Every structure is written in C-alpha cells, then in structure tokens.
C-alpha positions in Angstrom: 16.9 24.5 5.7 18.6 25.4 9.0 18.5 22.7 11.7 15.2 22.6 13.6 14.4 21.1 17.0 12.9 17.6 17.0 10.1 16.8 19.3 9.2 13.1 19.8 5.7 11.9 20.8 5.5 8.2 21.7 2.7 5.7 21.1 0.0 4.0 23.1 1.1 2.4 26.3 -2.2 0.8 27.3 -3.2 0.2 30.9 -1.8 2.0 33.9 0.6 -0.9 34.6 2.2 -0.4 31.2 2.2 3.3 31.6 4.2 2.8 34.8 6.8 0.8 32.8 6.8 3.4 30.0 7.8 6.3 32.3 10.9 4.4 33.4 12.4 5.1 30.0 13.9 8.6 29.9 13.3 8.8 26.2 10.0 7.0 25.9 11.3 4.4 23.4 12.9 6.8 20.9 16.3 5.4 21.9 15.4 1.7 21.3 17.4 0.0 18.6 17.3 -3.5 17.1 19.4 -6.5 16.4 17.0 -8.5 14.1 16.0 -8.0 10.5 14.5 -10.4 8.0 16.5 -11.6 5.0 14.8 -10.5 1.7 12.2 -8.6 3.6 10.1 -11.6 4.8 12.5 -14.5 5.1 14.6 -15.9 8.0 15.9 -13.5 10.7 19.5 -12.4 10.8 21.6 -10.2 12.9 21.5 -6.5 12.0 22.6 -3.9 14.6 20.6 -0.7 14.4 21.5 1.7 17.2 18.1 3.5 17.3 17.0 6.8 15.8 18.1 8.9 18.8 21.7 7.9 18.6 21.6 8.0 14.8 20.4 11.6 14.8 23.1 12.5 17.3 25.8 10.7 15.4 25.0 11.6 11.8 23.3 15.0 12.1 25.0 16.3 15.3 21.8 16.7 17.3 22.1 17.2 21.1 19.9 15.8 23.8 19.6 18.2 26.7 18.3 16.5 29.9 20.1 17.5 33.2 17.6 15.9 35.4 14.5 17.1 33.6 14.0 18.6 30.2 11.0 20.5 31.4 13.0 22.2 34.2 15.9 22.8 31.9 13.5 24.6 29.5 11.9 26.6 32.4 15.3 27.8 33.6 16.7 28.7 30.2 16.8 32.3 28.9 14.7 32.9 25.8 16.5 32.4 22.5 19.6 30.9 23.9 19.3 27.1 23.4 20.7 25.3 20.4 17.9 24.6 17.9 19.7 21.3 16.9 18.2 19.5 19.9 15.8 16.6 20.6 12.9 16.9 23.1 10.6 14.2 24.4 6.9 14.8 25.1 6.4 12.9 28.4 2.6 13.1 28.4 2.2 9.8 30.1 4.0 10.9 33.3 0.8 12.4 34.7 -1.0 9.1 34.4 1.7 7.0 36.1 1.3 5.8 39.7 5.1 5.4 40.3 5.6 9.0 41.5 3.2 8.6 44.5 3.4 6.6 47.7 2.0 3.0 47.6 -1.7 3.4 48.7 -1.5 0.1 50.4 0.9 1.6 52.9 -2.1 3.4 54.4 -3.2 0.2 56.0 -1.5 -1.1 59.1 -3.0 -4.6 58.8 -1.0 -6.9 56.6 -4.1 -8.6 55.2 -5.6 -5.3 54.3 -2.4 -4.2 52.6 -2.4 -7.5 50.6 -5.9 -7.1 49.4 -5.5 -3.4 48.6 -2.5 -4.2 46.4 -4.4 -6.9 44.6 -7.3 -4.5 44.1 -5.1 -1.8 42.7 -3.1 -4.3 40.7 -6.3 -5.5 38.9 -7.5 -1.9 38.4 -4.1 -0.8 37.0 -4.1 -3.7 34.5 -7.6 -2.9 33.2 -7.8 0.9 33.1 -5.8 4.0 32.1 -7.5 6.5 34.4 -4.9 9.2 34.2 -4.6 9.5 30.4 -6.6 12.0 28.3 -5.6 12.6 24.7 -6.6 16.3 24.7 -4.6 16.9 27.8 -1.6 15.1 26.2 -2.1 17.3 23.1 -2.2 20.4 25.2 1.0 19.4 27.0 2.6 18.8 23.6 1.6 22.3 22.5 3.2 23.8 25.6 6.4 21.8 25.1 6.6 22.9 21.4 6.0 26.6 22.0 8.4 26.6 25.0 11.1 24.9 22.9 10.5 27.5 20.1 10.7 30.4 22.5 13.9 29.1 24.2 15.9 28.3 21.1 18.0 30.6 19.0 16.2 32.1 16.0 12.7 31.0 17.3 12.3 28.3 14.6 9.5 25.8 14.2 10.0 22.2 15.2 10.0 18.9 13.4 7.5 16.6 15.0 8.2 12.8 15.0 5.5 10.5 16.4 4.9 6.8 16.8 1.4 5.2 16.6 -1.0 7.0 19.0 1.6 9.8 19.3 0.6 10.8 15.8 -3.0 11.2 16.9 -1.8 13.3 19.9 0.1 15.5 17.4 -2.9 15.8 15.1 -5.2 16.6 18.1 -2.8 19.4 18.9 -2.6 20.7 15.4 -6.3 20.4 14.4 -8.0 21.2 17.7 -5.8 22.6 20.5 -4.0 25.1 18.2 -7.4 26.3 16.9 -8.9 26.7 20.4 -8.2 29.6 22.8 -6.3 28.7 26.0 -7.9 28.7 29.5 -7.5 32.5 29.6 -9.2 33.1 26.3 -6.0 33.9 24.4 -5.6 32.5 20.9 -3.0 29.8 20.5 -0.5 29.7 17.7 -1.6 27.9 14.5 0.0 24.5 13.8 1.6 25.8 10.5 3.4 28.5 12.6 5.0 26.1 15.1 5.4 22.8 13.2 7.6 22.5 10.1 7.2 18.8 9.3 5.3 15.9 10.8 6.7 12.3 10.5 4.6 9.4 11.8 5.5 5.8 12.3 2.6 3.4 12.2 0.0 5.9 13.3 -3.7 4.8 12.9 -4.7 8.0 11.1 -7.9 6.3 10.1 -8.4 4.6 13.4 -8.2 0.8 14.2 -10.7 -1.6 12.8 -11.0 -5.2 13.9 -12.3 -8.0 11.7 -14.8 -8.8 14.5 -17.5 -6.2 14.6 -18.1 -6.9 18.3 -14.6 -5.7 19.2 -15.1 -2.4 17.3 -18.3 -1.9 19.2 -16.6 -2.6 22.6 -13.7 -0.2 21.7 -16.2 2.6 20.8 -18.5 1.9 23.7 -16.3 1.0 26.6 -12.8 2.0 25.5 -10.8 -0.4 27.8 -7.4 1.0 28.7 -8.1 4.3 26.9 -8.5 2.5 23.5 -11.6 4.6 22.6 -9.2 7.1 21.0 -8.7 4.6 18.1 -12.5 4.3 17.3 -12.9 6.1 14.0 -16.2 7.8 14.8 -14.8 9.0 18.2 -11.8 10.5 16.5 -14.0 13.3 15.3 -14.3 14.7 18.8 -10.6 15.3 19.3 -9.7 16.2 15.7 -12.3 18.9 15.2 -12.4 22.4 16.6 -15.6 23.0 18.7 -16.3 19.3 19.2 -15.9 17.4 22.4 -14.5 14.0 23.0 -17.2 11.4 22.4 -18.9 13.4 19.6 -19.3 11.6 16.3 -19.4 13.2 12.8 -22.8 14.8 12.0 -24.9 12.7 9.6 -25.2 13.8 6.0 -21.7 15.4 5.7 -20.6 15.5 2.0 -18.1 14.3 1.5 -18.3 12.1 4.6 -15.9 13.1 7.4 -12.6 11.1 7.0 -10.2 11.0 10.0 -7.3 10.6 7.5 -7.8 14.2 6.2 -5.9 17.1 7.6 -7.7 20.3 6.4 -5.5 22.4 4.1 -6.0 25.5 6.1 -4.6 23.7 9.2 -1.5 22.2 7.7 0.1 21.5 4.3 0.1 17.7 3.8 3.2 18.2 1.7 4.9 18.5 5.1 3.6 15.2 6.3 5.2 11.8 5.9 3.6 8.5 7.0 5.6 5.3 7.4 3.4 2.3 6.8 4.2 -1.1 8.1 3.2 -4.2 6.2 4.5 -7.0 8.4 1.6 -8.5 10.3 3.2 -11.8 11.3 5.7 -10.3 13.8 3.3 -8.6 16.1 1.2 -9.8 19.0 -2.3 -11.3 19.5 -3.9 -8.3 17.7 -2.6 -9.5 14.4 -5.3 -12.2 14.4 -7.9 -9.5 14.9 -7.0 -7.0 12.3 -6.0 -9.3 9.4 -3.0 -9.6 7.1 -3.3 -6.2 5.4 -1.7 -4.5 8.5 1.4 -4.1 10.6 -0.3 -6.4 13.2 -2.3 -3.6 14.7 -3.0 -0.8 12.2 -4.5 -1.7 8.9 -2.5 -0.5 5.9 -5.5 1.6 4.6 -5.7 3.4 7.9 -2.0 4.2 8.4 -1.7 7.3 6.3 -2.8 10.9 5.9 -4.5 11.6 2.6 -2.2 13.3 0.0 0.8 13.0 2.4 4.2 11.4 1.5 4.5 7.8 2.5 6.6 4.7 2.4 5.7 1.0 2.8 8.2 -1.1 4.8 8.1 -4.7 5.8 8.1 -4.0 9.5 5.6 -4.6 12.3 3.8 -2.0 14.5 6.5 -2.3 17.2 8.6 -4.9 18.9 11.7 -6.8 17.7 10.8 -6.1 14.1 9.1 -2.7 14.7 9.1 0.4 12.5 10.7 2.9 14.9 13.6 0.7 15.7 14.4 -0.1 12.0 16.9 1.1 9.4 14.1 1.6 7.0 12.3 3.9 9.4 15.4 6.0 10.1 16.4 6.3 6.4 12.9 7.7 5.5 12.9 9.9 8.6 16.3 11.5 7.9 15.5 12.1 4.2 12.1 13.6 4.9 13.4 16.0 7.7 16.7 17.0 6.1 16.3 16.4 2.3 16.7 19.4 0.2 14.8 18.0 -2.8 11.7 15.9 -3.1 11.4 13.5 -6.0 8.3 11.8 -7.1 7.6 9.4 -10.0 4.2 9.0 -11.6 2.8 7.0 -14.5 1.7 9.6 -17.1 -0.4 9.3 -20.2 -2.2 6.0 -19.4 -5.2 5.1 -21.6 -8.6 5.6 -20.1 -10.2 2.3 -21.0 -11.4 0.1 -18.2 -10.5 -3.5 -18.2 -12.3 -4.1 -14.9 -15.5 -4.5 -16.9 -13.9 -7.5 -18.6 -12.8 -9.0 -15.3 -9.2 -8.0 -15.7 -7.4 -6.0 -13.0 -3.9 -4.7 -13.6 -1.5 -4.5 -10.6 2.1 -3.5 -10.1 4.7 -4.4 -7.5 7.1 -1.6 -6.8 10.4 -1.4 -4.8 12.8 1.5 -4.3 16.5 0.8 -3.5 19.4 3.2 -2.9 23.0 2.1 -3.5 24.9 1.7 -0.3 21.8 0.8 1.9 21.0 -2.7 3.0 17.3 -2.0 3.1 14.5 -0.9 0.7 13.2 2.6 1.1 9.7 1.5 0.2 8.0 -1.6 -1.3 4.4 -2.2 -2.4 3.8 -5.8 -3.3 1.1 -8.3 -3.6 3.1 -10.5 -1.2 2.7 -7.8 1.5 -1.0 -7.2 0.6 -0.5 -3.7 -0.9 0.1 -3.8 -4.7 -0.6 -0.8 -6.7 -4.0 -1.0 -8.6 -3.2 0.4 -12.1 -6.8 0.4 -13.4 -7.8 3.0 -10.8 -4.5 4.8 -11.1 -5.2 5.9 -14.6 -8.5 7.5 -13.7 -8.0 11.3 -13.7 -10.7 11.7 -11.1 -9.2 9.0 -8.8 -8.6 10.1 -5.2 -5.5 9.4 -3.3 -5.6 5.9 -1.7 -3.3 3.1 -0.6 -4.1 1.1 -3.7 -3.8 4.1 -6.1 -1.1 6.3 -4.6 -0.3 9.8 -5.8 2.5 9.6 -6.9 3.6 6.1 -7.8 6.6 6.5 -5.5 8.4 9.4 -3.8 11.6 10.0 -1.9 13.9 12.8 -0.8 17.5 13.6 -1.6 19.9 14.6 1.1 22.1 17.6 0.4 25.9 17.2 0.1 28.1 20.2 0.3 30.5 20.4 -2.7 34.2 21.4 -2.3 34.7 25.1 -2.4 36.6 25.0 -5.7 33.8 22.9 -7.3 30.5 24.8 -7.5 28.9 23.6 -10.8 25.2 24.4 -11.2 22.2 22.5 -12.4 21.4 23.6 -16.0 17.8 23.1 -16.9 16.7 22.2 -20.4 16.1 25.9 -21.2 19.7 26.7 -20.3 19.0 28.7 -17.1 21.5 28.2 -14.3 19.7 27.4 -11.1 20.6 25.7 -7.8 24.1 24.4 -6.9 24.5 20.9 -8.2 25.0 19.0 -5.0 21.6 20.2 -3.7 20.3 17.2 -5.7 22.9 14.7 -4.5 22.2 12.4 -1.6 24.8 12.1 1.0 25.7 8.5 0.1 29.2 8.8 -1.2 32.4 10.0 0.4 33.7 12.1 -2.5 32.2 14.8 -4.6 32.8 13.0 -7.9 30.7 9.9 -7.2 27.2 9.3 -8.5 24.3 8.4 -6.3 22.3 5.5 -7.6 18.6 4.6 -7.2 16.8 1.6 -8.5 13.0 1.5 -9.0 11.9 -2.1 -9.6 8.5 -2.7 -11.2 6.5 -5.8 -12.0 3.2 -5.4 -13.8 0.7 -8.3 -14.0 -3.0 -8.9 -14.5 -5.4 -10.6 -12.2 -8.5 -12.1 -13.8 -11.8 -12.8 -12.1 -14.9 -14.6 -13.3 -17.6 -12.2 -14.5 -20.1 -14.8 -13.3 -18.9 -15.5 -9.8 -16.4 -12.7 -9.1 -13.8 -15.4 -8.0 -10.2 -15.4 -9.2 -9.8 -17.2 -12.5 -6.6 -19.3 -12.4 -7.1 -21.0 -15.8 -4.3 -18.9 -17.5 -2.5 -17.9 -14.3 1.3 -18.2 -13.9 2.2 -17.8 -10.2 4.9 -15.2 -9.5 5.3 -14.3 -13.2 4.7 -10.8 -14.3 3.6 -9.6 -17.7 6.5 -7.1 -17.6 9.4 -6.9 -15.1 12.1 -4.3 -15.2 14.2 -1.9 -13.1 14.8 1.7 -13.8 18.2 2.8 -12.6 18.8 6.4 -12.0 22.2 8.1 -11.4 22.4 11.5 -9.8 25.4 13.8 -9.4 28.5 14.2 -11.6 30.6 11.4 -13.1 33.9 13.2 -12.4 35.0 16.4 -10.6 35.1 18.5 -13.8 31.8 17.3 -15.3 28.5 19.2 -14.9 25.8 17.9 -12.6 23.2 15.7 -14.2 20.7 12.8 -14.0 21.1 9.7 -16.1 18.7 6.7 -16.5 18.7 3.2 -17.9 16.3 0.3 -17.9 18.0 -2.9 -16.6 16.8 -4.9 -19.7 18.5 -2.4 -22.0 21.8 -2.1 -20.0 24.5 -4.7 -21.0 26.4 -6.5 -18.3 26.3 -6.3 -14.5 24.8 -3.1 -13.1 27.6 -2.6 -10.7 30.1 -2.5 -13.5 28.4 0.4 -15.2 29.8 3.6 -13.8 27.0 5.7 -15.3 23.6 5.0 -16.9 23.4 5.8 -20.7 20.5 8.2 -21.0 20.7 11.8 -19.8 17.4 13.0 -18.3 16.4 16.4 -19.7 14.9 18.5 -17.0 12.5 21.3 -17.9 11.9 24.1 -15.5 8.4 25.1 -14.5 8.1 28.9 -14.8 8.6 30.8 -11.5 9.1 27.7 -9.5 11.9 25.5 -8.2 10.4 22.5 -9.9 12.1 20.4 -12.6 10.3 17.8 -14.6 11.6 15.0 -16.8 10.1 12.0 -18.7 11.5 8.5 -19.0 10.0 6.4 -21.8 8.8 2.9 -20.9 10.6 0.0 -22.7 9.0 -1.3 -25.9 8.0 -4.5 -24.1 6.0 -2.6 -21.5 4.1 -0.6 -24.2 2.7 -3.8 -25.6 0.5 -4.2 -22.5 -3.1 -2.9 -22.8 -2.8 -1.0 -19.5 -0.2 1.3 -21.3 0.1 2.9 -24.7 2.6 4.8 -26.7 2.0 8.0 -24.7 2.7 6.4 -21.3 5.9 7.5 -19.6 7.4 7.8 -16.1 7.1 11.4 -15.1 9.8 12.4 -12.7 9.3 15.7 -10.7 12.1 17.2 -8.7 11.1 20.0 -6.3 13.4 22.1 -4.2 12.2 22.2 -0.6 12.3 25.5 1.4 
C-alpha cells in the first residue's frame, strides 16, 4: 500500500483546567515518549528509552510533520493535490473549549477584591466542568480535517486514523454518525469507508466505562461531570447512531441488544480496525480502585475492543508513565497494522465439542507472542493479567467474538521488506502456483535479505476446577503456576540463504534439541495451500503428542495458520 496520511485524535482531557493544559502541547500528546518499563511485564521498573510514536514514525517510516504556525492554516493555503501524503496531522478539537485564547475575565474588574473572587469563581468552575467540549462537534471537526487532508494531498488517498482513549469514540462518532448525516447545507457527506483506510485505537472504551460502584455509573450517566457522560454505555447510542441525538438511549426490545462495541458492516470493515488493550491496572490513578483489576486502570478489558476487530493485549496502563501510547508495545503493533503487507492469524481448529463446564472443569490458556529482535511482547493474554483465553467457549462453533474467546487465538502483521533487485524469488503455494514476491511475507527485522525472521507463540494450557455444589474454586488437586501443557511454537519466515526459495518453517520448543538461538532454522516446513481466487494461504501445524492427551483437544486439533495479503 502506498503511504497514507496519518491523523491523530487524542483522548479525554477532563475539566476545562486540564483542557487548558492540553492545548499547550502542539501535538496533543502523540509526541510523548517514556523512560520506564517493567521487567518481565509486571516486575520492577527499569530504564527503557522510547522516543514516542511521532518521532518513531518520522524516523523509521519517513513521515513528515507539517506545522508552520498552524496545520489548519497550512491546509487552507495549500493548493489541492499538492501536499505529500506521507504526513501526520493532529485533530485539535479541544482548542475551541480552552480558555487560554481569550482575555482573563477577571481583568474586567477594576477592584482588586472583585478580581480575586472572580478568579476563584472561574477557577472552581474550570476544575468541575468542560463547558466548551461537545463530542459531535469534535467529530465534525475531525471529518473536516480528514476530508481537507485528502483533498490537499497528492493522489487524494484515504487516511489512517490513530486515536487514544476518547479519541477513538470521536473517530467512531464521525464514522458512524457524522459521515452518515448531511452537512448544514443538506449535502451528503463522504462515507467513512471512502475516507478512512484503517483505524487504530489505544485504550479506547469502545464499550464505555463501568465502575464497580453502581452509584458512580448513575452519576456519570445523569450528571456527566467534566463531560464524562460520553463514556456512559447507554448514552453512547446517541452519538454512535444516525438519526439519534445525544442523550438518547437504545430502544427497548432490540434483538440483538444494541452493543456499543459493534461497528455496522455497512459503515466500516472491522478487518481494518485494531484495538490495543491495556491490562496493567496498578500503574494508573485513583480510578483503578473504581474499575477493578480487569482493566488498564480506567477502561475494563471487556470494553476496550471493537467486536471482530484485530487486537493485542499489552501490560500497559491507560496513560501516564507506563501508558499504552508512549510504549514500545503500542508502537510495534501500530506500525505493523498500518504498514504490514500480510495479516497472520492463528486459530485452534478441530477441537472436540464436549462441554467440561458441566463437570465443573474450565480449560484456560495463557498466550504470548514474541518477535526476535524486540525487547517487548507483541501481545499476551494471561491469568496473571486477568485475561486468559477460555478454551471451553472457544471450541463452540456458535461462540461470538469476546475477550475471553477471541477470534482468532492470536493475530499479527508482517512488515514488507524489499528484496535486492537480483533476488526476486516467489512464494510457491502447495499447488505449485507462483504468487507474491517472497519478501512480502518477511518482517523488516533483519538487515540482510538472507536472514529469517522468527516468531515465538508461547502457550500454557491448564484446567480450573470449581465445586458443583458451591461454585467456588476447588484447590484440592491444584498446583499453582503449573500448566497441564506448556510449549512454544517457533516460526521462521523468509529464506535461509540468498539462493534458497522463500518459506515458512515451524518447530515446537519441546521437540527442538539445544538452545533455540543456536538453531538457524526450524525443522518443519509449513505447507501453504492457496484458497481459490484469493490472496489467502492456509497451513496447519499439528499439536505435540503431549497436548493431544488433554481432553480439551483430540487427534484432529491443530493450529490453523492463515496468511492474507492486505490490499
């Protein structure tokens, strides 16, 4: 895909006093980096210098940031179809709600005492309200920015939309309501699928925010202090639905019930949506005590995704020192989703349909995905982070996509690496057809064309027993931190030497002798079959014999790997 403009939409600032601070940042936080990370995901902090996604995109992908006093004025002055599409733009929707652009209202008083009390009054007001913010106006401004960027850039491309927290709701309001509603002159607006190529969200409460105390949920819905009513799940209906007005709630009796996590298929393809989900509750503020441990400290894990969209789970908090936006994990998932030429998903296939839940046995899996050369995990779902995969539900053919039973088991994207001009081998499918250039499948992780890229998918499968009488956990046969099956699937992608054809090789850690790093190539070539009239390749990896002894699997269970070329 040719380079597309990137438009960034920031998250919730809160009261007017915080909005005033927010507008001081010319890039609304997209430039913020970090110097802290946690050893082993949840251990002691150590120094790790991440320069922020803005600099990283400019350094690694040659993006430009056009400012010159004002991005809005620069766009207004530019001739149509002349700007470089490889540019980054910031939606500054909070500017209109800031008080820093106007004179101090207290200066209207000549009396010093009156000035003092007026400042106190406005100070209290600005700490408790966000009068100037309106999510639909922010979404309308975002639409104007995106369509202007498209008109002013060469080739009139779509844009990639990147959003943090509430910014994802602003983006969805634009896509699901503003784009579907005529403008003030009655003219139709452009559909979201015509102006947005991909949507990436960090820590967005797609399902709203729910507190453990019901009184707080009532207060947020009823009073909405500091503009927080936009996070009330029932009120989200009003700004995510064409024809509704803010404050409307879903009609009673809808079947299926309205779910804010759903983007209608006629509005936008969820295959072009990626949700980064934080699982570190401990490193956020006071709200972590109010939303519980299954969260990033503000947004519950179950509310942080769009149904049927791509996702990754990272041990990061909602924002702050250990936040998702200013993290290596966030950037690596962002870059691969925006620029990856191939999507790869791994599913458990052929699982038996028996239901151990009736016997009080629940089977769960911890999963981690690592890439050679990176110091972070791309995604990890674990019981320690309150988001293991529930295998009992995962084998139900009628199961719907959820956090506990994701579809697929894990997914990632492969960055394209250009081969030398004198080396243009092709991927040969199992049926012998020559297809796409080999390096379209190779991530940009190595410096030479003859190196393999290596991925490692760690899995731990275990059972959790509960008493059929009380429903409580039964620890009589429990072994803490011990899985019934632990293994790592190692996958090599690329070519082992310049003269060799492109391929994919796999190996289970328990079946590979010696240290993994000393094995230049995994032993088992993966046969990829081509789906007719598509750019999809499918391969199957058998589970080790040890895994097949577990009742949750049988002899037909395999890991199904699907590799899809992205347009």
